[in-house]
Structures are given as structure tokens and as C-alpha cells.
Phi, psi and omega in degrees: 000030181283124176282140177284131181298331180297338180295308181287343180258011189294333181284355180263112172269081191297122176078358184283117176067020183247145179292155179296141182250143181293326180253138179302127181286157174267123179268172177294325176299322177299318179295319177302315181299317181296319180293318181297327182276333191246339188286130184291336182300325179284327176287336181297327180295319177298319177295322179294326179298318179298321179296313183292327176296318177296319178295324179295318178298321177294323182289336182271000179284143178277166178303145185287156171275143182238124176260124186232157176224135183226128181246124182235156175058039178251141175057043178266203179239165178066228181293342181266013182294142179072217183245013185294325183256016184294143173237123180247125181241125172254128187226158174231128185220162177195187180236134176263107182288136180236160177087009178078031182296318182297314179297322180295320178294321178298315181297317180297315181296318181290324180294326177291324177292317181298327182293338182296326181298317179292321178298319179294321179294320178297317179293324178297317178298318178299318180292320178296318179296317179295322176298316179297322179295316181290323177294320178298320179297324179291316177297320180296322178297321176295320179293320178297324177294323177295318178297318177297325177296321177298316180294321179299315181295323176298313183294327177296319177295323179295316179299317180298316180293321180293323178295318178298317181292326177294316179296330179275356181076019183266350179210155182283168180294334181300329178295316180295317179296321178296318179294323178292323176295320177295323177295318179297320178295321177294319178294324176296319177296323179293319178294322178296320177296324177295319178294322177296323178295320178297316179295321179294324177295318179294320180295322180292312183294337178295339180295329178251020168083014179270139179275333180274140180292159177299129181261335183288147175291156178245156181239165176136151180236105181294345180279350179279103183244103183285167173288149179234169181294165178290164179297323180297317180294318179294323178297324176294320177296330183298331182295334179258014182291152179302327181297319178280329177297330177297324178292327176298315179292320178296328176293319177298319179296317180295320178296322177295324177293322177297315179299317180294321178296324181290332179293338180291345179287346177260123183290145175276146181262118178265133182231157181210137177220143182194185180235134180243134177250130178263111189293323186290332179251347182074012179272159175235152181215151178271133179236154179198165180191158176225155177216144183226113179298144179258155176077021182295323183297314181293323179291333182278342186300316180301318180293323178295316180296321177298314181296318179292323178294320177297323177295319179293318178299320180296322178297318179294317178299321179295318178297316180296319180294321178298319178295318180295319179294320179296318179298319178296320179297316179299316180296316181293321179296316178297317177301318183294314182297314181296315182294321179297318178295321180293319178298317180295320180294319178296320183290320188268336188239306189287307185296318176301320180291320178295322178297314178296320180295319180295320179294319178293323179295324178297315179296319181293321179294316180296331179273355179083017183274335179227168180274168177298320183300323179294317179294315181296325179294319178294322176297318180295320180295321179294314178298318179296322179293319177298318179291322177298317178298318178295315181299317180294318179297321178294322177296322177295319180295319178295321177296321179295316178299319180294321178299315182289328176293321181292315186272333183066021183234156175271103184248012187269138179286146175288167182298322181287330184265359186298327182272335183271343179090358177285132184253138177276144181288000000 
């Protein structure tokens, strides 16, 4: 049930269409490696395994042997005065477990150990998903800074054009001041994006316990939204997800507890064998005995009912969790499909037209055919469309990460297969 790291990193087209960087960039896989090596939650499973192994060894031990000595008729009165009538018995005793108690304890201990692997995988998936989200936030901050840079350059051209028209006496000073204020707001947005990137770097490095923020550049295009499997296929993958697999293991543990509780209905047989010496005659004799507690079945019934009730509760919880996971999967799948279509429409239709309109408005403003407000409005609409595209793409990426966390499978199409519909495993 190992999730492929490429699944959670699928939205990163590493190095695609990006200029060469002087410093090697940190990829999402690099972040995964650091988390896997340093995060204590993953080491905690190993420590827990050692505890359960010790408990398993204790559970597989048989009842102890007991060596006993018994002295009778010593230091009495009359004929029993002194040690003349003393009887000394040396005995060896133990308990014979019946009903399969030893095997039931072994099964319960081993099932608890086996469940740790699934717990570790579930926690690993949660950590990978959290790493992907924080890495996405860092990439998003860089993309927001790029959008702010586009707006800054637009506003700079506006300020230059407004200054020329003011010098030519074609527009009042208020137009220049308004354009400069718009430029200052764009620069403020760019500075805010830079601060957000710094915070995202610190937040990412905190996952592997570093106090210093990540210094290496990161790569990735959040607008790259690949094709994914159908909802039916993802729902099938959901049945093998670690979250539901945990319930399978917990059911095995609960069944083992029921079996162990039922073994208590069979009484254990206590036995004893020994040698007795009669001091007054100097003779020795063999002694022995057995004992069997009564009423074991009735005493075991409350514990059996508790174990069976817990098993039934666990079955209901598994059904409820399965329904909740499926509902989450349906919602995330729908969000991703809708967002991917919106990003594509903005990229192919809306943004090209706004870019052409903004360029035409610049020429018209410089020629005195339109007012500054008309040109500035088109610039704002273009910037808003770019930000809308980024916001929608980020929502799609978060939905994709959630889908992959739920299913634990790589369901993302490769770049070459994205158009043909062939999905990579």
C-alpha cells in the first residue's frame, strides 16, 4: 500500500519551461525525503513496535511452575511435641490452560503488531499531503509575486504615459497622481507576496525541524492540472486506502479480543504433585492433586458481551467512515474537474482577450482616444483574471492532494497521456 511520491508531486512539472537556476532548486521529492528522515511521527511507530514486541513475548509465556514446601505437625503439644510427628511435603504445581488461551493471546498480540504498518502508512500519507500543501503555498506565493510584477509593469507604463500627457498639457495632474497611487498599490501587493513567500519557506522547513527557512528556490507550475481517473476508479481505490485499512486491522484486533474473552469460559486445570516425608516413621509418600474452578462460563459472559459489542461498534464506525470518505472524495473530485475547466477557459479565452484589450487601450490612451480610467480598468481586470486563475488552480491542487491522500494511489495522468486519457499507475 505504498503511495508513489510522484502522485502527490504530480502537479509539479519540474524544470518545464523554467530558466536555469544558479542554485539547485528544491523539489517536492526533496521535501518528502527530509520529512521522512526527520519527522518524529514516523520514528514513533518503530518505538511502538518494540513495545508491542515485548508485550507479545509476555503474552506467549505459559503459566509459571511453582515450587512449594509445606511443614505440618511441628512444635505441637502432647504426642506432636517437637518434630517427632512432623510431616514435610515438597511439591511442584502449575496450571494447565484450557480452551486455547495461549493461542488467543498470540493472535491478539500479533494482530496489534501487524496493525502498526497500516498506521504508519496512514500517518506517512498525512505527512506527505501536509508537505505538498506547504510546498504548494510556497510555489503559490512565487506565482502571486509574478502576477504582482505584471501589474507593477502595467502601472509603470501608465505612469509614464500619464506624465507625457501632463507635460503635453493633454491631461490634469490628478491623472498622474492616480496612476502613481495605483503603482504604489501594485508594489505593495508585490511586497506582500514576498513576505508570504518568506513565511511559507519557514512553515515548510518546520516540517523537518529546521529553524532556518528554506533557502533554495523551488520549482513548479500550479496551473499545470493533469487529467485524473474517473470517480468510479477512484472510489475503487478508496477501498484499499490506509484509512479504511486501519479499520480492517482494528477489526482483526477486536475479533482476537472476542476469541480471547471466549476462552475464559473454559476453566483452567490446576495440578500439584509432590513428595511427603513422615518424620516419626521415616517413610516417604507421593502426593498429588488437581483443582478445577466452577462457574467459569457465567463469569466470562460479561467480558464476552463487551468484546462482541465493541466488535459491532467497530463495524458501524467502519461503515460510517467509508461513507464519509466517499463523500469527501466526490466533493474533491468535483472541485478539481470544475476548477481545471475554469483554469483552461481563463488561459485560452479570457486572458488572451484581456491582454489584447489592454494593449489596444494603451495605444488609444497615448493617442488621446480614451481616458485614463478606461485603460486602468482594463489593467485591473487583467490582474484580477490572473489572480482568479491562480486561486482556482490552487483550489484544484488542494483537491488533488486530498484525493491522493484519500486513495493512497497515483491516479494522475502523465504529461504525454494527459490528452489521450491513458493513466499511469
